[in-house]
VEXDREN-2710 file (C-alpha; in Angstrom, 1 decimal):
% VEXDREN-2710
k/r/px/py/pz
1/MET/148.6/275.4/37.6
2/GLN/152.5/276.2/38.0
3/ARG/152.3/277.0/41.2
4/LEU/150.9/273.7/42.3
5/PHE/153.4/271.7/39.3
6/PHE/156.1/273.6/42.0
7/VAL/154.4/272.5/45.3
8/SER/154.6/268.7/44.0
9/LEU/158.2/269.0/42.9
10/PHE/159.2/270.1/45.8
11/VAL/157.9/267.7/47.7
12/CYS/158.8/264.7/45.7
13/CYS/162.4/266.7/45.8
14/LEU/162.4/266.6/49.4
15/ASN/161.1/263.2/50.2
16/GLY/164.4/261.8/48.2
17/LEU/166.2/263.3/50.6
18/THR/164.8/262.4/54.0
19/GLY/162.6/260.0/55.6
20/GLN/159.1/260.1/56.6
21/ASP/159.5/259.0/60.4
22/PRO/156.7/260.9/62.3
23/TRP/159.7/262.0/64.6
24/ILE/163.4/261.3/63.4
25/ILE/165.3/263.2/60.5
26/SER/168.3/261.7/59.5
27/VAL/170.5/262.8/56.8
28/LYS/174.2/263.0/55.4
29/PRO/174.9/266.9/55.7
30/ASP/176.6/268.4/52.5
31/PRO/178.3/271.7/54.6
32/GLY/178.1/273.1/50.7
33/ASN/174.1/273.2/51.4
34/TYR/173.4/273.4/54.7
35/TYR/171.4/275.0/57.1
36/GLY/171.3/273.6/61.1
37/VAL/168.5/272.7/63.1
38/THR/168.0/273.6/66.7
39/VAL/167.9/271.8/69.9
40/ALA/166.7/274.1/73.0
41/ASN/164.7/274.1/75.8
42/GLY/162.7/277.2/75.7
43/MET/165.9/279.4/77.6
44/ILE/169.4/277.9/75.4
45/GLY/169.4/276.7/71.8
46/ILE/172.2/274.8/70.1
47/VAL/172.7/275.5/66.3
48/SER/173.5/272.3/64.6
49/SER/176.6/272.5/61.8
50/PRO/177.9/269.9/59.3
51/GLU/181.4/270.2/61.2
52/PRO/182.3/267.7/63.3
53/PHE/182.2/267.7/67.1
54/ARG/181.0/271.5/66.2
55/VAL/177.8/273.2/67.1
56/LYS/177.2/276.4/64.7
57/GLU/176.3/278.9/67.8
58/VAL/174.2/279.0/70.7
59/VAL/171.6/281.3/71.5
60/LEU/170.5/282.2/75.2
61/ALA/166.7/283.9/75.5
62/GLY/166.8/287.4/77.3
63/ALA/170.1/288.2/76.9
64/TYR/170.4/291.4/74.5
65/ASP/172.3/294.4/74.3
66/LEU/173.1/297.6/72.1
67/TYR/174.9/296.4/68.7
68/GLY/174.9/295.9/65.5
69/ARG/171.6/296.6/63.2
70/GLY/169.7/299.9/63.8
71/ARG/171.3/300.9/67.0
72/VAL/168.6/298.7/69.1
73/SER/168.6/295.8/71.2
74/ASN/170.2/292.4/69.5
75/PHE/170.1/289.1/70.8
76/LEU/174.0/288.3/71.9
77/ARG/175.5/285.3/70.9
78/SER/177.0/283.3/74.2
79/PHE/179.5/281.2/75.1
80/ASN/180.1/278.2/72.3
81/LEU/180.6/275.8/75.1
82/LEU/179.7/272.5/73.4
83/ASN/182.6/272.7/70.7
84/MET/185.2/270.0/71.2
85/ALA/187.9/268.4/69.6
86/LEU/188.2/264.3/69.3
87/ALA/192.3/262.9/68.4
88/ILE/193.0/259.8/67.7
89/ASP/196.5/258.6/67.7
90/GLY/197.7/262.5/67.6
91/ARG/195.4/263.0/64.6
92/GLU/192.4/265.6/65.2
93/ILE/189.0/264.4/63.8
94/ALA/187.7/266.7/61.2
95/ALA/185.7/267.0/57.8
96/ASN/188.7/265.7/55.5
97/ASN/189.1/262.4/57.4
98/ALA/185.9/261.4/59.1
99/THR/183.8/259.1/56.7
100/GLU/179.9/258.2/56.7
101/MET/179.1/260.9/57.9
102/GLU/174.9/261.2/59.4
103/GLN/173.0/263.6/61.2
104/THR/169.8/262.7/62.8
105/LEU/167.5/265.1/64.8
106/ASN/165.3/262.8/67.0
107/MET/161.9/265.5/67.8
108/ARG/160.3/263.2/70.3
109/ASP/163.0/263.5/72.8
110/ALA/164.7/266.8/71.3
111/SER/168.1/265.1/70.8
112/PHE/171.0/265.7/68.3
113/ARG/173.3/262.8/66.9
114/THR/176.0/262.8/64.6
115/SER/178.1/259.6/63.6
116/LEU/180.7/258.9/61.1
117/SER/184.0/256.9/61.2
118/VAL/187.6/256.8/61.0
119/ALA/188.5/254.4/58.4
120/GLY/190.7/251.4/60.0
121/LYS/190.2/253.3/63.4
122/ALA/187.0/253.6/65.0
123/ASP/183.4/254.6/64.7
124/ILE/181.6/257.4/67.0
125/SER/178.9/259.1/67.9
126/TYR/178.1/262.0/69.5
127/THR/174.1/263.6/70.9
128/TYR/174.1/266.8/72.8
129/TYR/170.6/268.1/74.6
130/ALA/169.6/270.9/75.7
131/LEU/168.3/269.5/78.9
132/ARG/164.1/270.5/79.4
133/GLN/164.4/270.1/82.9
134/LEU/167.3/272.8/83.8
135/PRO/166.7/275.6/81.4
136/PHE/170.5/277.3/81.4
137/THR/172.4/273.4/80.7
138/VAL/173.0/271.6/78.0
139/LEU/174.5/267.8/77.9
140/MET/176.9/266.4/75.2
141/ASP/176.8/262.3/75.1
142/VAL/180.0/261.0/73.1
143/GLU/180.6/257.1/72.1
144/VAL/183.8/255.7/70.9
145/ARG/184.1/252.1/69.7
146/PRO/187.5/251.4/68.0
147/LEU/188.4/249.0/65.6
148/LYS/192.1/248.9/66.0
149/ASP/193.7/249.5/69.7
150/ILE/194.1/253.9/69.9
151/GLU/195.0/256.5/71.8
152/LEU/191.9/258.7/72.4
153/SER/192.3/262.1/73.2
154/GLY/189.1/264.7/74.1
155/SER/189.1/268.3/74.4
156/SER/186.2/270.4/75.6
157/ILE/187.0/273.8/73.9
158/MET/185.2/277.3/75.5
159/GLU/185.2/279.7/72.7
160/ALA/183.8/283.8/73.5
161/PRO/181.9/285.2/70.3
162/ASP/183.5/288.1/69.0
163/ALA/181.5/290.5/70.1
164/LEU/181.8/290.0/73.5
165/ARG/184.8/291.5/75.5
166/ASP/186.9/291.4/78.6
167/VAL/187.0/287.6/78.4
168/GLU/188.6/285.9/81.7
169/ASN/189.3/282.3/81.8
170/TYR/189.5/280.4/84.6
171/TYR/190.1/276.5/85.5
172/ASN/189.0/275.2/88.6
173/GLU/189.2/271.3/90.5
174/ILE/187.3/270.7/93.2
175/ASP/188.3/267.1/95.0
176/ARG/185.8/265.6/97.0
177/PRO/186.2/261.8/98.7
178/HIS/183.6/260.2/96.1
179/VAL/183.7/262.7/92.8
180/LEU/186.4/264.9/91.1
181/ILE/185.1/267.8/89.2
182/SER/186.9/269.8/86.4
183/LEU/185.5/273.4/85.7
184/LEU/186.6/275.0/82.7
185/THR/184.9/278.2/83.3
186/SER/184.9/282.0/80.9
187/THR/183.0/285.0/81.4
188/ALA/182.7/288.1/79.3
189/LYS/181.2/291.4/79.0
190/SER/178.5/292.5/76.2
191/PRO/179.4/295.2/73.8
192/THR/178.3/297.9/75.8
193/GLY/179.5/296.3/78.9
194/LYS/175.9/296.2/80.0
195/LEU/175.7/292.2/80.5
196/LEU/177.8/289.6/82.2
197/MET/178.0/286.3/80.3
198/CYS/179.2/283.3/81.8
199/ALA/179.7/279.8/80.6
200/SER/181.2/277.1/82.9
201/ASN/181.5/273.1/82.0
202/THR/183.1/269.8/82.7
203/PHE/183.4/266.0/81.9
204/LEU/181.5/263.3/82.9
205/PHE/183.4/259.6/83.0
206/ASP/181.7/256.5/83.5
207/GLU/184.8/255.0/85.4
208/ILE/184.5/254.7/89.3
209/HIS/185.9/257.9/91.4
210/GLY/190.1/257.6/91.5
211/GLU/189.7/255.6/87.9
212/GLU/188.5/258.5/85.9
213/PRO/191.0/260.1/83.4
214/ARG/193.3/262.9/83.8
215/VAL/192.1/266.4/83.1
216/ILE/194.7/269.0/82.1
217/HIS/193.5/273.0/81.3
218/GLU/195.0/274.9/78.3
219/MET/194.8/278.5/77.7
220/TRP/195.3/279.4/73.7
221/ASP/194.5/283.0/73.7
222/ASN/192.0/285.3/75.7
223/ASN/189.5/284.1/73.6
224/ARG/189.8/280.3/73.5
225/HIS/190.6/277.6/76.4
226/LEU/190.2/273.9/77.0
227/MET/190.3/270.8/78.9
228/ARG/191.6/267.4/77.3
229/PHE/192.3/264.3/79.0
230/ASN/193.7/261.1/77.1
231/LYS/192.5/257.6/77.1
232/ASN/194.1/254.0/75.3
233/LEU/191.8/252.5/74.1
234/LYS/191.6/248.8/72.8
235/ALA/189.8/247.1/69.9
236/GLY/186.2/246.7/70.2
237/GLN/186.0/248.6/73.9
238/THR/183.6/250.7/73.6
239/TYR/184.3/253.8/75.4
240/ARG/181.7/256.9/76.5
241/PHE/182.1/259.7/78.2
242/SER/179.9/263.7/78.6
243/ILE/180.2/267.2/78.4
244/ILE/177.6/269.3/80.6
245/GLY/178.0/272.5/80.6
246/THR/176.0/276.1/82.0
247/SER/175.8/279.1/79.9
248/ILE/173.5/282.1/82.5
249/THR/173.7/286.1/82.3
250/SER/173.4/288.9/84.4
251/ALA/170.3/289.0/82.9
252/HIS/168.7/286.1/84.5
253/HIS/170.7/286.1/87.6
254/ASP/172.8/288.8/89.8
255/ASP/175.7/286.6/90.4
256/PRO/176.3/284.8/87.1
257/LEU/179.8/283.7/87.3
258/ASN/179.6/281.5/90.5
259/GLU/175.9/280.5/89.3
260/ALA/177.3/279.0/85.9
261/GLU/179.8/276.9/87.7
262/ARG/176.9/275.9/90.6
263/LEU/174.4/274.8/88.1
264/THR/177.3/272.9/85.8
265/ILE/178.3/270.8/90.0
266/TYR/174.3/270.0/90.0
267/ALA/173.9/269.2/86.7
268/LYS/177.3/266.5/87.5
269/LEU/176.1/264.9/90.8
270/GLN/172.7/264.3/89.4
271/GLY/174.1/261.8/87.2
272/HIS/174.1/261.2/83.3
273/ASP/171.4/258.7/83.4
274/ARG/169.4/260.8/85.8
275/LEU/169.2/264.3/83.6
276/LEU/168.1/262.1/80.8
277/LYS/165.7/260.4/82.6
278/LEU/163.9/263.5/84.1
279/HIS/164.6/265.4/79.9
280/GLY/162.8/262.9/78.9
281/GLU/160.1/262.8/81.5
282/ALA/159.2/266.7/80.4
283/TRP/159.6/266.0/76.9
284/ASP/157.0/263.4/77.4
285/ASP/155.0/265.9/79.1
286/LEU/155.3/268.3/76.2
287/TRP/154.3/265.4/73.7
288/SER/150.9/264.5/75.8
289/SER/149.7/267.4/73.4
290/ASP/149.9/266.5/70.0
291/ILE/148.6/266.1/66.8
292/GLN/148.3/262.9/64.9
293/ILE/147.7/263.2/61.2
294/GLU/146.8/259.3/59.5
295/GLY/147.4/258.6/56.1
296/ASP/150.2/261.5/55.3
297/PRO/153.6/260.8/56.8
298/GLN/155.3/263.4/55.4
299/SER/152.8/265.5/56.4
300/GLN/152.7/264.3/60.1
301/GLN/156.8/264.7/60.2
302/ASP/156.3/268.4/59.2
303/VAL/154.0/268.8/61.3
304/HIS/155.9/267.3/64.2
305/SER/158.7/269.5/63.7
306/MET/156.9/273.0/63.7
307/LEU/155.6/271.6/66.9
308/TYR/159.0/271.0/68.2
309/HIS/160.0/274.0/67.1
310/LEU/157.3/275.9/69.1
311/TYR/158.1/273.7/72.4
312/SER/161.7/274.0/71.7
313/PHE/161.9/277.7/71.4
314/THR/159.3/278.2/74.6
315/ARG/159.0/277.5/78.3
316/ALA/156.8/277.8/81.3
317/GLY/157.3/279.7/84.1
318/SER/159.7/282.1/82.0
319/ALA/158.1/285.0/81.2
320/LEU/159.6/285.6/77.9
321/SER/158.6/285.2/74.5
322/PRO/159.8/284.0/71.4
323/SER/161.1/286.1/68.5
324/PRO/160.1/285.0/65.0
325/MET/163.4/282.6/64.7
326/GLY/162.8/281.5/68.1
327/LEU/166.2/280.4/69.7
328/SER/167.7/279.4/66.2
329/GLY/170.0/282.2/65.9
330/LEU/169.8/285.8/65.6
331/GLY/167.5/286.9/63.2
332/TYR/165.4/290.2/63.9
333/ASN/167.4/291.0/66.6
334/GLY/165.3/288.5/69.2
335/HIS/162.7/290.8/69.6
336/VAL/159.3/290.0/69.9
337/PHE/156.1/291.1/67.6
338/TRP/152.7/290.8/67.0
339/ASP/154.7/287.4/65.4
340/THR/154.0/285.9/68.9
341/GLU/150.8/287.0/69.9
342/LEU/149.0/285.9/66.5
343/TRP/151.1/283.6/65.3
344/MET/152.7/281.6/67.6
345/TYR/150.3/282.0/70.9
346/PRO/147.8/280.4/69.4
347/PRO/148.7/276.6/69.2
348/LEU/150.7/276.5/71.9
349/LEU/148.0/278.3/74.1
350/VAL/145.3/275.1/72.9
351/LEU/148.2/272.5/73.9
352/HIS/149.6/273.9/76.4
353/PRO/148.2/277.1/77.9
354/GLU/151.0/277.0/80.8
355/ILE/153.3/277.5/78.0
356/ALA/151.2/280.5/76.5
357/ARG/150.8/282.0/80.4
358/SER/154.3/282.6/80.3
359/LEU/154.5/284.4/76.9
360/VAL/152.0/287.0/78.3
361/GLU/153.4/287.0/81.3
362/TYR/156.0/288.6/79.3
363/ARG/154.0/291.6/78.0
364/TYR/152.3/292.4/81.5
365/GLN/155.4/292.9/83.0
366/ARG/156.4/295.6/80.2
367/LEU/153.5/297.1/80.8
368/GLU/154.7/300.4/82.2
369/ALA/156.6/300.7/79.6
370/ALA/153.5/300.4/77.0
371/ARG/152.2/303.2/79.3
372/ARG/155.2/305.2/78.6
373/ASN/155.0/304.3/75.6
374/ALA/151.5/306.0/74.7
375/PHE/152.6/308.8/76.6
376/ALA/155.3/310.1/74.2
377/ASN/153.1/309.9/71.2
378/GLY/150.2/312.0/73.0
379/TYR/147.9/308.8/73.7
380/GLN/146.2/307.3/77.1
381/GLY/146.5/304.0/78.1
382/ALA/149.1/301.5/77.4
383/MET/151.0/301.3/74.1
384/PHE/152.6/298.3/73.4
385/PRO/155.8/298.7/71.2
386/TRP/156.1/296.9/67.6
387/GLU/159.6/295.3/68.5
388/SER/159.8/294.6/71.7
389/ALA/163.1/292.8/73.8
390/ALA/164.2/293.1/77.5
391/THR/162.4/296.0/78.9
392/GLY/159.7/296.7/76.7
393/VAL/160.3/300.0/74.9
394/GLU/160.2/300.3/71.5
395/GLU/162.6/298.8/69.6
396/THR/162.4/299.0/66.0
397/PRO/165.1/300.6/64.3
398/VAL/164.5/303.9/63.6
399/TRP/164.5/303.8/59.4
400/ALA/161.2/301.1/60.0
401/LEU/158.5/302.9/59.8
402/SER/156.7/299.9/61.8
403/GLY/157.9/301.5/65.0
404/PRO/156.0/304.7/65.3
405/PHE/152.9/303.5/63.2
406/GLU/152.1/299.5/63.4
407/HIS/149.4/299.9/66.5
408/HIS/147.6/296.8/65.6
409/ILE/150.3/295.4/68.0
410/THR/148.2/296.9/70.9
411/GLY/145.6/294.9/70.0
412/CYS/147.4/291.8/69.4
413/VAL/148.7/291.6/73.0
414/ALA/145.0/292.4/74.4
415/HIS/143.9/289.3/71.8
416/ALA/146.3/286.9/73.3
417/ALA/145.4/288.2/77.2
418/TRP/141.7/287.5/76.5
419/LEU/142.2/284.1/74.8
420/TYR/144.2/282.9/77.8
421/TYR/140.9/283.5/79.9
422/CYS/139.0/281.8/77.4
423/VAL/141.1/278.4/77.1
424/THR/141.9/278.3/81.1
425/GLN/138.6/280.7/82.8
426/ASP/140.8/281.6/85.5
427/GLN/139.2/285.3/86.8
428/GLU/141.7/284.8/88.9
429/TRP/144.7/285.5/86.6
430/LEU/141.8/287.7/84.5
431/ARG/141.8/290.1/87.5
432/THR/145.0/290.4/88.4
433/LYS/146.7/290.6/84.9
434/GLY/144.4/290.0/82.2
435/TRP/142.2/293.2/82.8
436/PRO/145.3/296.0/83.5
437/ILE/146.0/294.5/80.3
438/LEU/142.7/294.5/78.5
439/SER/141.8/297.9/80.4
440/GLU/145.1/300.1/79.6
441/THR/144.7/299.1/75.9
442/ALA/141.3/299.6/75.8
443/ALA/142.2/303.3/76.9
444/PHE/144.6/303.6/73.8
445/TRP/141.9/303.0/71.2
446/LEU/140.1/304.8/73.3
447/SER/142.4/307.6/72.5
448/ARG/144.1/306.6/69.2
449/VAL/140.4/306.8/67.0
450/GLU/139.3/309.9/65.5
451/ARG/135.6/311.1/64.7
452/ASP/134.7/312.3/61.3
453/SER/131.6/313.9/59.9
454/ASN/129.7/310.6/59.6
455/GLY/129.4/309.6/63.3
456/GLN/132.3/307.1/62.9
457/TYR/135.5/306.7/64.7
458/ALA/138.7/306.5/62.6
459/ILE/142.2/305.0/63.0
460/LYS/144.2/307.6/60.9
461/ASN/148.0/307.0/59.8
462/VAL/148.8/303.4/60.5
463/VAL/150.9/300.8/59.0
464/ALA/148.5/298.5/57.8
465/ALA/149.0/294.2/59.2
466/ASP/149.6/294.3/55.7
467/GLU/152.8/296.3/55.4
468/TRP/153.4/297.2/52.1
469/ALA/150.5/299.9/53.0
470/GLU/152.5/302.4/55.4
471/ASN/150.7/305.5/56.6
472/VAL/147.0/304.5/55.4
473/ASP/143.6/305.1/57.4
474/ASN/141.1/302.9/58.5
475/ASN/143.1/299.7/57.9
476/ALA/140.9/296.5/58.2
477/PHE/142.8/294.5/60.4
478/THR/143.7/297.8/62.5
479/ASN/140.3/298.7/63.1
480/ALA/139.3/295.2/63.8
481/ILE/141.4/294.4/66.6
482/ALA/140.7/298.0/68.0
483/ILE/137.0/296.9/68.0
484/ALA/138.0/293.4/69.4
485/ASN/140.2/295.1/72.2
486/LEU/137.2/297.3/73.3
487/ARG/134.8/294.1/73.5
488/TYR/137.2/292.0/75.4
489/ALA/137.5/294.8/78.0
490/ALA/133.8/295.5/78.0
491/LYS/133.1/291.4/78.7
492/ALA/136.4/291.4/81.6
493/ALA/134.6/294.4/83.3
494/LYS/131.1/292.4/83.2
495/LEU/132.5/289.2/84.6
496/LEU/134.3/291.0/87.3
497/GLY/131.9/293.5/88.0
498/TYR/134.2/296.4/87.6
499/PRO/132.4/299.9/86.0
500/MET/132.3/299.3/82.4
501/ASP/133.2/302.3/79.8
502/PRO/130.2/303.2/77.7
503/ARG/132.8/304.5/75.3
504/TRP/133.9/300.8/74.5
505/GLU/130.4/299.7/73.2
506/GLU/130.0/303.2/71.4
507/ILE/132.6/303.1/69.9
508/ALA/133.2/300.1/68.7
509/SER/130.1/299.6/67.4
510/ASN/131.2/302.9/64.6
511/ILE/135.0/301.8/64.2
512/PRO/134.4/301.2/60.5
513/ILE/135.5/298.3/58.1
514/LEU/135.2/299.4/54.6
515/LYS/133.9/297.9/51.5
516/MET/134.8/297.8/48.0
517/PRO/131.5/298.4/45.6
518/ASP/131.1/294.6/44.6
519/GLY/131.2/293.7/48.7
520/VAL/134.9/292.9/49.2
521/THR/136.1/293.7/52.2
522/ARG/138.7/297.0/51.5
523/GLU/142.1/296.7/53.0
524/HIS/142.3/300.8/53.7
525/ALA/141.2/304.1/52.4
526/GLN/143.7/304.6/50.4
527/TYR/144.1/301.0/48.5
528/GLN/143.4/300.1/45.0
529/GLY/143.9/296.7/44.3
530/GLU/148.0/296.6/45.1
531/GLY/149.6/293.3/45.7
532/ILE/150.2/292.6/49.5
533/LYS/152.8/291.4/51.4
534/GLN/150.9/289.2/54.6
535/ALA/147.5/288.6/55.7
536/ASP/144.9/291.5/56.9
537/VAL/141.6/291.6/55.6
538/ASN/141.3/287.6/55.6
539/LEU/142.6/288.2/59.5
540/LEU/139.0/289.7/60.2
541/ALA/137.4/286.3/59.4
542/TYR/139.6/284.2/61.5
543/PRO/140.9/284.7/64.1
544/LEU/138.8/287.7/64.5
545/HIS/135.0/286.7/63.8
546/GLU/135.0/290.1/62.7
547/ILE/133.4/288.8/59.8
548/THR/131.6/286.1/59.8
549/ASP/129.0/285.2/56.9
550/PRO/130.3/282.4/54.5
551/GLU/129.7/284.6/51.3
552/ASP/131.5/288.0/52.6
553/ILE/134.2/285.2/54.0
554/LEU/135.0/283.3/50.7
555/ARG/134.4/286.6/48.1
556/ASP/137.0/288.3/50.5
557/LEU/139.5/284.8/50.2
558/GLU/139.0/284.9/46.2
559/TYR/140.0/288.5/46.1
560/TYR/143.3/288.6/48.3
561/GLN/144.5/285.3/47.5
562/GLN/145.3/286.6/44.2
563/ARG/147.1/289.4/45.4
564/VAL/149.9/287.5/47.2
565/PRO/152.9/287.4/44.8
566/ASP/155.1/283.9/44.6
567/ALA/158.1/285.7/46.3
568/GLY/158.7/287.5/48.7
569/THR/155.9/287.2/51.3
570/PRO/155.7/285.3/54.7
571/ALA/154.2/282.1/55.3
572/MET/151.7/282.7/57.6
573/THR/149.5/284.5/55.0
574/GLN/148.9/281.1/52.8
575/ALA/148.2/279.2/56.0
576/VAL/145.0/281.8/56.6
577/PHE/143.6/280.9/53.5
578/ALA/144.2/277.3/54.5
579/THR/142.2/278.0/57.7
580/LEU/139.5/279.8/55.7
581/TYR/139.2/277.4/53.2
582/ALA/139.2/274.2/56.0
583/ARG/136.8/276.2/58.4
584/LEU/134.1/276.5/54.8
585/GLY/134.2/272.6/54.3
586/VAL/136.7/273.2/51.4
587/GLY/139.2/270.5/52.4
588/GLU/141.1/270.4/48.9
589/GLU/142.1/273.9/48.5
590/ALA/142.3/273.9/52.0
591/PHE/145.4/271.5/51.5
592/LYS/146.6/273.3/48.2
593/TRP/147.2/276.7/50.5
594/PHE/148.4/274.6/53.7
595/GLN/151.1/272.8/51.6
596/GLU/151.4/276.3/49.9
597/ALA/152.7/278.2/53.2
598/TYR/155.9/276.0/54.3
599/LEU/156.6/273.2/51.4
600/PRO/158.6/276.1/49.5
601/ASN/160.3/277.7/52.2
602/LEU/161.9/274.6/53.3
603/ASN/165.5/274.0/53.5
604/PRO/168.1/271.1/53.5
605/PRO/169.1/269.0/55.0
606/PHE/166.4/268.9/57.7
607/ARG/163.5/270.8/56.2
608/VAL/164.1/274.0/58.1
609/LEU/161.3/276.5/57.8
610/ALA/162.4/279.9/56.5
611/GLU/160.4/282.9/56.1
612/THR/160.0/283.0/52.8
613/LYS/159.8/281.0/49.6
614/GLY/163.3/280.6/48.7
615/GLY/164.0/282.2/52.2
616/THR/167.8/281.2/53.7
617/ASN/166.9/282.8/57.6
618/PRO/165.4/279.0/59.1
619/TYR/163.8/278.9/61.5
620/PHE/160.7/280.8/61.2
621/GLY/158.7/279.9/63.9
622/THR/155.5/282.7/62.8
623/GLY/155.2/280.7/59.5
624/ALA/155.3/277.7/62.0
625/GLY/152.6/278.5/64.1
626/GLY/150.7/279.7/61.1
627/VAL/150.4/276.5/59.4
628/LEU/150.1/274.9/62.5
629/GLN/146.5/276.9/63.5
630/ALA/146.0/275.6/59.7
631/VAL/145.5/272.0/61.5
632/LEU/144.0/272.5/64.7
633/MET/141.8/275.6/64.1
634/GLY/141.6/274.9/60.3
635/PHE/141.2/271.3/59.6
636/GLY/140.8/269.8/63.0
637/GLY/138.0/272.9/63.8
638/LEU/139.4/274.2/67.2
639/GLU/137.1/276.9/68.2
640/ILE/138.3/279.2/70.8
641/THR/135.2/280.6/72.7
642/ASP/133.9/282.7/75.5
643/LYS/133.0/279.7/77.6
644/GLY/136.6/277.5/76.7
645/ILE/137.3/275.6/73.4
646/VAL/135.1/273.4/71.7
647/GLN/135.1/272.0/68.3
648/ILE/132.9/273.3/64.8
649/LYS/132.5/271.2/61.2
650/SER/135.6/271.8/58.8
651/LYS/136.9/269.5/56.4
652/LEU/139.8/267.2/55.7
653/PRO/141.9/266.7/52.7
654/SER/141.3/263.3/51.0
655/SER/144.6/262.4/51.9
656/TRP/144.4/262.6/55.6
657/ASN/142.6/260.1/57.1
658/ASN/141.8/261.1/60.3
659/LEU/143.4/264.0/62.9
660/ILE/143.4/263.5/66.5
661/ILE/144.8/266.2/68.3
662/THR/145.7/265.0/72.3
663/GLY/145.5/267.5/75.4
664/VAL/143.7/270.6/74.4
665/GLY/143.5/273.2/77.1
666/VAL/143.6/272.6/80.8
667/GLN/141.4/269.6/80.8
668/LYS/143.6/267.8/78.0
669/LYS/141.0/266.7/76.4
670/THR/141.4/264.9/72.2
671/PHE/139.7/265.6/69.6
672/SER/139.6/263.9/66.4
673/SER/138.3/264.5/62.8
674/VAL/138.0/261.6/60.3
675/GLY/138.1/262.0/56.3
676/SER/136.1/261.1/54.2
677/ASN/138.1/258.1/52.8
END
């Protein structure tokens, strides 16, 4: 009862702070209680700040170097290429002289807008975008509406993060008969010198060539320089200008300095309106795959936010995979875990298989590193690392036992590969990319199991999916994902006409799933009813379908939901409970766990999702993926089968009149579930 009261109170408080528009969240920022929200395009992420004309940080996917936490690769902060300054009559606008400040995230077109006033002088707004069609490019629009005659001074400030070294600053002007391009450019080396980091930007003016403001370059110090312009404005004369910029590194291009400038020039000469048109069309395509909830505006907005963040953190064709915090910051060093394959990947797979393919491609391209990892640990086949970054070697800090022992990740990678085939039915992909993953991971499990005196094949000494259980034997999820992996390989061999290793089925049929005397699935051989950090046993019912009898599923649910503490556990555990209850037809219990999975984890002012209740590390894409699965596969009843996506019976909560899921699978189908009201 206390838990339900807390959730209800939390909903009421947050609804008082934000509206329930399905796409738009508008707030009045409080710098003392502010967690930024991210605008991203799957490659570059911009995190908002409550300070006028500032962004908190810029994060670039795929850029890692060795520094800081745990002697392993870390995400790097990139050049802050959208910070700027705006002055009126010589006085810079700042928090202490700006009034009526409001910030708006528009999830429909992936834009972030800030509006403010300078008393008696001007109303101002600025809006920025991570352009979806240009992976390394960002755009900021500024609009000034003078209330009296003013002198406006605008500056674009390029600043290098402290961790970078050997900063070099450049300023160039390219003068052509039809255009003048002023390029503000910086380069720096990553902390070890491994990468060259580069950024470049320029102004876009509405004035015709020859009448645009004169741009002046100023060097402040080694880490910071700027370009600025002045403009006299009349009262009522609205003035607009933009900043377009590119951030790229040697991890993405062999010549990042020149490429940063080329891409900035390319974007500038596309023209402002064309840039936004193509950006909008790209997001229209993403949102053709949508989740529509009728009857519950707040759930609709929150689900859109989760989907918006997963779309923002990933992109087709990149061969990159998101970390738990995506492009919202440096959380978890930007590393890739099972958070991708088991939690964020399934919603993307059913709604945008082309994006999901990129995530599996990330693993395929690191298959050789997984083979070397298996060899080093005394196993056959491919053993994927618990934490992966640029190269696919193990990147877990040494003090975390999950690196050497959390072996279920290998099965999770195979699970994702098989599901990609199931959704797309692409046998050529299965032959060239899927089969190498499935066969090599199956070979790992053949060498990982140990036959015991009962003729069963034990998997000993692992860190469980429930990470509070370290160095245990026969963990339920690890054993079940190994069984699934071996059977996926057998199915793939049959489809492709390849020889099937007879040990796959023989061992899969004899890997134990332990039970307690009352029939509850035992989490591991040493388990005695302790609290659990995260879902483990319940994953055997969904997504693995190792346990299928409704009575067994319910028995496990009722047991393990009582062993999740009220604090300190990640959001996706409760989402699994919601998914299973919905599939069992218990709609209200499912909705309770759906809300528990994320409402207590939201942070102001944009309802950004943290990893745990009361957590301060948003945005937790893993949790969003889990909750979206509760909607898609739980309430929506979507099921990925060997032949494609079907819909099974499920149950909507009483507050939802209808659930419509559009753009599903490669056929872009629409599925709906009607409530009982």
